[in-house]
N, C-alpha and C positions, 0 to 999 in steps of 0.2 A: 581451377584450384582455389582462386581467391574468393569465389562465391560459395564453395562447398563449406569451408570452415565457418564463416558467419551464419550460413543457413543452419548448420548443425548447432551452433551456439544459440540461435533463435529458438529452435525446437527444444533445446535443453532448458532455456529460460522459461518457455511457455509451460513445459511440464513441471518445472520447479515451482512456478506460480500456482498451477493447478493443485499441486500437492499441499502447499502451505495454506492456501485459501480453504481447501477442504478441511484441513486440521483446525484452522481457526473457526470456521463456521460450525463445525460439529462440536467444538469445545463450547462455543457461545450458546448453542441451542441443544445441548445434551439433555435428554430426558430418558426415563427408564424404558420407554416404549420405542425409542429410536431404532430403526433398522440399521444393521451394519453395512448395508448396501446403499449406493447412491440412488436417489429417487427424485421424482418431480416434487417440488415443494407444494404444488397445488393438489394434484390427484394422488400423490404418493406412489405412483407407478414406478417400479424398478426400471432403471435405465439400462439400455444395452451398452456393451463395451464401446461400440463406434460412437455412441452419443456422448461418451465421456472423454473423447479425444479433445485436448486443448484447442480452442478456437474452431477447429474443424467441426466438432460436435454441435456447436451453437449455429454455425453456418449451415450445416446439413439440415437442421431443423428450422432454419429460417427465423431463428429467434423466438420460436414458439414450441411448446411441448407437442410432440406428434400424437399424444394420446388425448389430452384434454384441450389442446390448442390455446392454453393460456400463455401470455408472454413470459419468456425466460429472462430473469434478471441478468443484464449484460455485465454486471460487476466483475465476475470472474474472467469473462472473455477480454474485457478491457485491460485488466491487469496481466493476463497471460500475454497479450500482444505487447504491452509495454515492457514487461520483464524480459520477453524475448528480444526486444530491441536493446534493452539494457545490457544483456549478455553479449549480443552481437557487436554493440558499440565498444565494448571493453575487452574484446577477445585478444587484442594486442597488448594488454597490460601484462606486467610480470605476474608470476604465480601468486605472490603474497597479496598484491593489490586485488587480483581477481577473486581470491578466496575471501577477502574482506567484503567485496561487493556482493558475493553470494550470501555471506552471513547477514549483511545488512538487509539485503533483499528479503531474506526469510523473515527477519524481524518486521520489516515494513508490511509484508503481505499478511502475516498473522495478526498484527495489530489492526490493520485495515479491516480484516475479516470480522474480528470480534466487535469492533466499533460499528461496522456496517450491519451486522446481524443482531447485536444486542446492546449497543451503545456503551461499551466499556473496553478498556485495554488493561493488560497486566503491566505494572511498572517494570517487571523483570524483562519484558520484551523490548523495552526502550533502551536497555543497556548497550546493545550493539551499535547504537547511534554514535557512541563515543569513538568508534573506530573509523568514522568517515574521513577525518583528516589524514589517515594513513593510506587512504585510497586515492585522494586528490590533494591538492595543495591550496586550501582556502586562504583568502587574503584577510588577515586579522587587522581590523581598523581600531580595535580597543585592546588595552593591556589585560593580562589575566585577572588582576584584582577588579578592574572595571567590569569585566564579563561576569565574574563571580558575584559582584554586588547586584548587577541587573538581573542575573538569574535568580538570586534570592528574592528580589522584589517580585519577579514573575510568579514564583511559587507561593509567596505570601498573599499577593493580590488575587491570584487566579481563582481560588475557591469562592470569592465574592463576585466573580464575573458571571453575568447572566448569558453572555454570548458564547463563552468557551467553557468546555468541561475540564475537569482536572486532568484527564488524559491528554487533551489538546495542549494544555499549559505545560505539562511534563514533557511532552514531545518537543515543543518549541524551546523550553528551557534547556534541555540536554543538547539540542542541536546548536543553540546559541553559545552555550558554555564551551563546547568542544570544537565547534566549526566556525565560530566567529560571526560578526554582524552581517557581512555581505552575503554569505551563503544562506544564513537563516532568514534574513529579510527577503531574499529572492524566493526561497521556498514558500514563505508565508504569502508573498504576493501572488505566486502561481496558484497556491491553494485557494486564496480568496477569490481570484478570477474564476477558477473552476467551480467553486461553490456557488458563486453568483450565476454562472452560466446554467448550473443545474437547477437553481431556483427558477430561472426564466423559462427553461425548456420544459420543466415538469409542472410549471404554474403552481408551485408550492407556496404556501403562505409564509411570510417572513417571520411569523410567530411560531412556525412549526420547526422543531429541532432538526438539524441536519448533521449527520456524522461528518466531522471535519478531519479526523485522522486519515481516512483514505485519500483525501485531497492533499494533505501534508505529505503523505507517502508518495503520492503521484509527483508532487513538486520535487521531492528529494531524488526520485528516480530520474527526473529530467536533468537535474544538476549532475548526477553521477554519469548519465549518458553523454552529456556534452563535454565533460572533463576527461 
């Protein structure tokens, strides 16, 4: 019985991730000729229902399209696994906290998808980040006026940064303002380590832009899972 509930929560989380990633990706790449059906991004072949199953579909195809044999971007699968773990790790939270985590997860997934697909996020999607303190109990190392001042500096300086986009700065600023220094610094540290790892594994040039919001979302999910 103890395994059934977390397993169900994992499956629900994976499906939740798949849904919002699809919404975000289609919003970012919407064109007049887009098919209403899911298809391979390389050969445009319509995918069968079994190929759309979260995590399982990617594994059954061994990470490659079974029609054109091109590699399938593991972005969705990684977030499906991680969101599944997030749901399973928080299944013992009370209903209010769990609903907040579900809401925040939807925001993180959609922002990550639009940033990954087209390099932008909607500021509206960052609003649910203010609810994180109601799901966990962050340690505030600075007073409210100090946090507000530093947040204003981030938003003012951010547009002149060549390393961070405005969406990245907005994400960090909201996280810092409402969740405090310790949590936001930990999220940024995890995100930076993940981004560096991606640079090394993909042999990407350091001058080449890399979507950072997916890594910030990844770090936030880790914190939510561990708390």
